C-alpha positions as CSV (number, residue, x, y, z in Angstrom):
1,X,69.7,117.1,114.4
2,X,72.5,115.3,116.3
3,X,70.0,112.6,117.3
4,X,69.9,111.4,113.7
5,X,72.3,108.6,112.7
6,X,74.0,108.1,109.4
7,X,73.4,105.0,107.3
8,X,75.9,102.3,108.2
9,X,79.1,102.8,106.2
10,X,78.4,106.4,105.2
11,X,81.3,107.8,107.2
12,X,83.8,105.6,105.4
13,X,83.2,107.7,102.2
14,X,85.3,110.5,103.8
15,X,88.3,108.3,104.2
16,X,91.2,108.4,101.6
17,X,90.8,105.3,99.4
18,X,94.5,104.3,99.4
19,X,95.1,104.7,103.2
20,X,91.8,103.9,104.9
21,X,93.2,103.8,108.4
22,X,95.2,107.0,108.4
23,X,92.2,109.2,109.4
24,X,89.4,108.9,111.9
25,X,86.1,108.7,110.0
26,X,84.3,112.0,110.2
27,X,80.8,111.7,111.7
28,X,78.0,113.1,109.5
29,X,75.0,113.3,111.8
30,X,76.2,111.4,114.8
31,X,77.7,112.6,118.0
32,X,77.8,116.0,119.7
33,X,80.0,118.6,118.1
34,X,80.8,116.8,115.0
35,X,77.3,117.0,113.7
36,X,77.3,120.7,112.8
37,X,80.7,120.5,111.1
38,X,79.6,117.5,108.9
39,X,76.2,119.1,108.2
40,X,78.0,122.2,107.0
41,X,80.2,120.1,104.7
42,X,77.2,118.3,103.3
43,X,75.5,121.6,102.7
44,X,78.5,123.0,100.8
45,X,78.7,119.8,98.7
46,X,75.0,120.0,97.8
47,X,75.3,123.7,97.1
48,X,78.0,123.1,94.5
49,X,80.9,124.7,96.5
50,X,83.9,125.3,94.2
51,X,86.6,122.6,94.6
52,X,90.1,123.8,95.4
53,X,93.2,122.5,93.8
54,X,96.5,122.1,95.7
55,X,99.0,119.8,94.0
56,X,102.7,119.1,93.6
57,X,103.9,119.9,90.1
58,X,107.6,118.9,90.3
59,X,110.8,118.6,92.3
60,X,114.3,120.1,91.8
61,X,117.2,117.8,92.4
62,X,120.1,120.2,91.4
63,X,121.0,123.8,91.1
64,X,119.8,124.2,87.5
65,X,116.4,122.7,88.2
66,X,115.9,124.8,91.4
67,X,116.9,128.0,89.4
68,X,114.4,127.0,86.7
69,X,111.6,126.7,89.4
70,X,112.5,130.1,90.8
71,X,112.8,131.7,87.3
72,X,109.5,130.3,86.3
73,X,107.4,131.5,89.2
74,X,109.0,134.9,89.3
75,X,109.1,135.3,85.5
76,X,112.9,135.6,85.7
77,X,112.7,138.2,88.4
78,X,109.9,140.4,87.0
79,X,107.4,139.3,89.6
80,X,108.0,139.7,93.3
81,X,108.2,136.5,95.3
82,X,107.0,136.5,99.0
83,X,108.8,134.2,101.4
84,X,107.7,132.5,104.6
85,X,108.5,135.6,106.7
86,X,106.5,138.0,104.4
87,X,109.6,139.5,102.8
88,X,109.3,140.4,99.1
89,X,112.1,139.3,96.7
90,X,112.3,140.8,93.3
91,X,114.9,140.8,90.5
92,X,117.6,138.4,89.3
93,X,119.9,139.3,92.2
94,X,117.3,138.3,94.8
95,X,116.8,135.0,93.0
96,X,120.6,134.4,93.0
97,X,120.9,135.1,96.7
98,X,118.0,132.8,97.6
99,X,119.4,130.1,95.4
100,X,122.8,130.3,97.0
101,X,121.2,130.4,100.5
102,X,119.1,127.2,99.9
103,X,122.0,125.4,98.3
104,X,124.4,126.3,101.1
105,X,122.0,124.9,103.6
106,X,121.6,121.7,101.6
107,X,125.4,121.2,101.4
108,X,125.6,121.7,105.2
109,X,123.2,118.7,105.8
110,X,125.5,115.7,106.1
111,X,122.5,113.3,106.3
112,X,121.0,114.4,103.0
113,X,121.1,111.7,100.2
114,X,123.0,112.6,97.1
115,X,119.9,112.8,94.8
116,X,117.4,114.0,97.4
117,X,115.1,116.8,96.2
118,X,116.2,120.4,97.0
119,X,112.7,121.7,96.7
120,X,109.2,120.9,95.6
121,X,106.9,123.0,93.4
122,X,103.2,123.4,94.4
123,X,100.3,125.1,92.8
124,X,97.1,126.4,94.4
125,X,94.2,127.0,92.1
126,X,90.5,127.8,91.9
127,X,88.0,127.7,89.0
128,X,87.5,130.8,86.7
129,X,85.6,133.6,88.3
130,X,87.2,133.2,91.7
131,X,88.7,136.2,93.4
132,X,92.4,136.2,92.7
133,X,93.3,138.2,95.8
134,X,91.3,135.7,98.0
135,X,93.1,132.8,96.3
136,X,96.5,134.4,97.0
137,X,95.7,135.2,100.6
138,X,94.2,131.7,101.3
139,X,97.2,130.0,99.6
140,X,99.6,132.0,101.9
141,X,97.5,131.2,105.0
142,X,97.4,127.4,104.1
143,X,101.1,127.4,103.6
144,X,101.7,129.2,107.0
145,X,99.4,126.6,108.7
146,X,101.1,123.6,107.1
147,X,104.7,124.7,106.8
148,X,105.2,127.7,109.1
149,X,108.1,127.3,111.4
150,X,109.2,124.1,109.7
151,X,110.0,124.9,106.1
152,X,111.1,127.8,104.0
153,X,109.0,128.7,101.0
154,X,108.4,131.4,98.4
155,X,105.2,132.1,96.4
156,X,103.9,134.2,93.6
157,X,100.4,134.8,92.3
158,X,100.0,134.3,88.5
159,X,97.2,136.0,86.5
160,X,98.0,134.5,83.0
161,X,95.1,132.1,82.9
162,X,91.4,132.2,83.7
163,X,92.1,130.1,86.8
164,X,93.4,132.2,89.6
165,X,96.4,130.4,90.9
166,X,99.5,130.6,93.1
167,X,102.9,129.0,92.5
168,X,104.9,128.0,95.5
169,X,108.4,126.6,96.0
170,X,109.0,124.8,99.3
171,X,112.6,124.0,100.4
172,X,112.7,120.2,101.0
173,X,115.2,120.5,103.8
174,X,113.3,121.8,106.8
175,X,114.2,122.9,110.2
176,X,114.5,120.7,113.2
177,X,115.9,117.8,111.1
178,X,112.7,117.2,109.1
179,X,112.3,117.0,105.3
180,X,109.3,117.8,103.1
181,X,108.2,114.4,101.8
182,X,104.5,114.9,101.2
183,X,102.2,112.0,100.5
184,X,98.5,111.9,99.6
185,X,97.4,112.5,103.1
186,X,99.5,115.6,103.4
187,X,98.1,116.9,100.1
188,X,94.6,116.2,101.4
189,X,95.3,118.2,104.6
190,X,96.8,121.0,102.5
191,X,93.7,121.2,100.3
192,X,91.4,121.3,103.3
193,X,93.5,124.1,104.8
194,X,93.3,126.0,101.6
195,X,89.5,125.5,101.4
196,X,89.1,126.6,105.0
197,X,91.1,129.7,104.4
198,X,89.0,130.6,101.4
199,X,85.8,130.1,103.4
200,X,87.2,132.5,106.0
201,X,87.2,135.1,103.2
202,X,83.7,134.5,102.1
203,X,84.4,132.1,99.2
204,X,82.3,129.0,99.1
205,X,85.0,126.4,98.7
206,X,85.4,122.7,99.6
207,X,88.1,120.0,99.3
208,X,86.2,116.8,98.9
209,X,87.4,113.6,97.1
210,X,86.2,113.5,93.6
211,X,84.2,110.2,94.1
212,X,82.1,112.0,96.7
213,X,81.1,114.5,94.0
214,X,80.3,111.7,91.6
215,X,83.3,112.4,89.4
216,X,84.8,109.1,88.4
217,X,87.3,110.1,85.8
218,X,90.7,111.4,87.0
219,X,91.8,114.8,85.7
220,X,94.2,114.6,82.8
221,X,97.7,115.6,83.7
222,X,98.7,119.0,82.1
223,X,101.7,117.6,80.2
224,X,99.6,114.7,78.8
225,X,96.8,117.1,77.9
226,X,99.1,119.4,76.0
227,X,100.6,116.4,74.1
228,X,97.1,115.1,73.2
229,X,95.9,118.5,72.0
230,X,99.0,118.8,69.8
231,X,98.3,115.4,68.3
232,X,94.6,116.2,67.7
233,X,95.6,119.4,65.9
234,X,97.8,117.3,63.6
235,X,101.1,118.4,65.1
236,X,103.2,115.3,65.3
237,X,102.3,111.7,66.3
238,X,100.4,110.5,69.3
239,X,102.6,110.2,72.5
240,X,103.5,106.6,73.4
241,X,101.5,106.9,76.6
242,X,98.4,107.7,74.6
243,X,98.7,105.2,71.8
244,X,97.3,102.3,73.8
245,X,94.5,104.5,75.1
246,X,93.5,105.5,71.6
247,X,93.5,101.8,70.5
248,X,91.3,100.8,73.4
249,X,89.0,103.8,72.7
250,X,88.7,102.8,69.0
251,X,87.7,99.3,70.0
252,X,85.0,100.6,72.4
253,X,83.8,103.2,69.9
254,X,83.2,100.8,67.0
255,X,81.9,97.7,68.8
256,X,85.1,95.6,69.2
257,X,85.7,96.5,72.8
258,X,83.2,94.1,74.4
259,X,81.8,94.7,77.9
260,X,83.0,97.2,80.4
261,X,86.4,96.6,81.8
262,X,86.6,95.3,85.4
263,X,87.8,98.6,86.8
264,X,84.9,100.4,85.0
265,X,82.4,98.0,86.7
266,X,84.0,98.8,90.0
267,X,83.8,102.5,89.3
268,X,80.1,102.2,88.5
269,X,79.5,100.1,91.6
270,X,81.2,102.7,93.8
271,X,79.3,105.6,92.4
272,X,76.1,103.5,93.0
273,X,77.1,103.2,96.6
274,X,77.8,106.9,96.9
275,X,74.3,107.7,95.4
276,X,72.6,105.2,97.8
277,X,74.3,106.7,100.8
278,X,73.3,110.2,99.8
279,X,69.7,109.1,99.2
280,X,69.6,107.5,102.7
281,X,71.0,110.6,104.2
282,X,68.4,112.8,102.4
283,X,65.6,110.5,103.7
284,X,66.9,110.9,107.3
285,X,67.1,114.7,106.9
286,X,63.6,114.9,105.5
287,X,62.3,113.5,108.8
288,X,64.1,116.1,110.9
289,X,62.1,118.8,112.8
290,X,64.7,121.4,111.8
291,X,63.6,123.3,108.6
292,X,67.3,123.7,107.7
293,X,67.7,119.9,107.7
294,X,64.7,119.4,105.4
295,X,66.0,122.1,103.1
296,X,69.4,120.3,103.0
297,X,67.5,117.1,102.1
298,X,66.0,118.8,99.0
299,X,69.4,120.2,98.0
300,X,70.9,116.8,98.4
301,X,68.3,115.2,96.2
302,X,69.0,117.8,93.5
303,X,72.7,117.1,93.9
304,X,72.2,113.4,93.4
305,X,70.0,114.0,90.3
306,X,72.7,116.2,88.7
307,X,75.6,113.8,89.5
308,X,77.4,112.7,86.3
309,X,77.2,109.2,85.1
310,X,80.3,106.9,85.7
311,X,83.0,107.6,83.2
312,X,86.6,106.7,82.3
313,X,89.2,108.1,79.9
314,X,88.6,105.1,77.6
315,X,84.9,105.7,77.3
316,X,85.4,109.5,76.9
317,X,87.8,108.9,74.1
318,X,85.4,106.4,72.5
319,X,82.6,109.0,72.6
320,X,85.0,111.5,71.0
321,X,86.0,109.2,68.2
322,X,82.3,108.2,67.5
323,X,81.5,111.9,67.3
324,X,84.3,112.5,64.8
325,X,83.2,109.6,62.7
326,X,79.6,110.7,62.7
327,X,80.7,114.2,61.7
328,X,82.7,112.8,58.8
329,X,79.8,110.7,57.6
330,X,77.4,113.7,57.7
331,X,79.9,115.8,55.8
332,X,80.7,113.1,53.1
333,X,77.2,111.7,52.8
334,X,75.8,114.2,50.2
335,X,78.9,113.8,48.1
336,X,78.5,110.0,48.0
337,X,74.9,110.4,47.0
338,X,75.8,112.7,44.1
339,X,78.5,110.3,42.9
340,X,76.0,107.4,42.5
């Protein structure tokens, strides 16, 4: 299979959009050694591997905020935290000792800026139905791989939602005069380490950019989602950050919005490019002598067929508002007919 070549430009799809030169393009079917790895990734993508989540949820800049982070993940000491050395910390006294330890080390750093973060909060999560124990173990392994020997951290598994997830607090001031200042590339590497650790435990997991899966709409931030849901339940007014979005959605829903916005056109064009690359790759795989390659070609075609249409928050809200309006018309229609 390594004799097959990818369509020109296909490898660029694996690069981060914002920093295209930070990572060497991953070969898909070209070159010895890399072919098997890339084929496996394509196979996982076509098979619908569960996508991992590894994200930063906040930073603590003072004692009160750091204590709040530790109280939250430990449920005020009720849940045992595990640190980077595997030690278990439970209870309010353990939280207080850890807090004093981290703050003392921060004060001892004469080069630390006055408002520099003391810590950063992370969350590792998987879709409902995933094995919580595997998620916890994989989160720990990913943290050891990325932070081990450089940064102190504590983590706790939470089982209060359908999504198995782990909360982790990483001390920003690391060892050997380094600080934890992650960017998108670091988060990508963390997600990939998390997915690899899950696969090592038999969980079909992947960490691919959303545009490679045909998902064009960014996930709504949890805080914004909660505010929107409260507003839609009639509890208070729309948050300021959503008011403009609702106005644009109303224009799109009822015909005053005009054509697609320029960024929506670009989104559609990019997804068209992704689909075209996958189709070209499927055609190459169909001509392979290896039955596994031909099977992957069929899976890839099914994946392309199931890929969602390009979407944005504005268009999604517009559909929602049209649906609400149609429901009101259906409900009030008989009453209007009787009043005539």
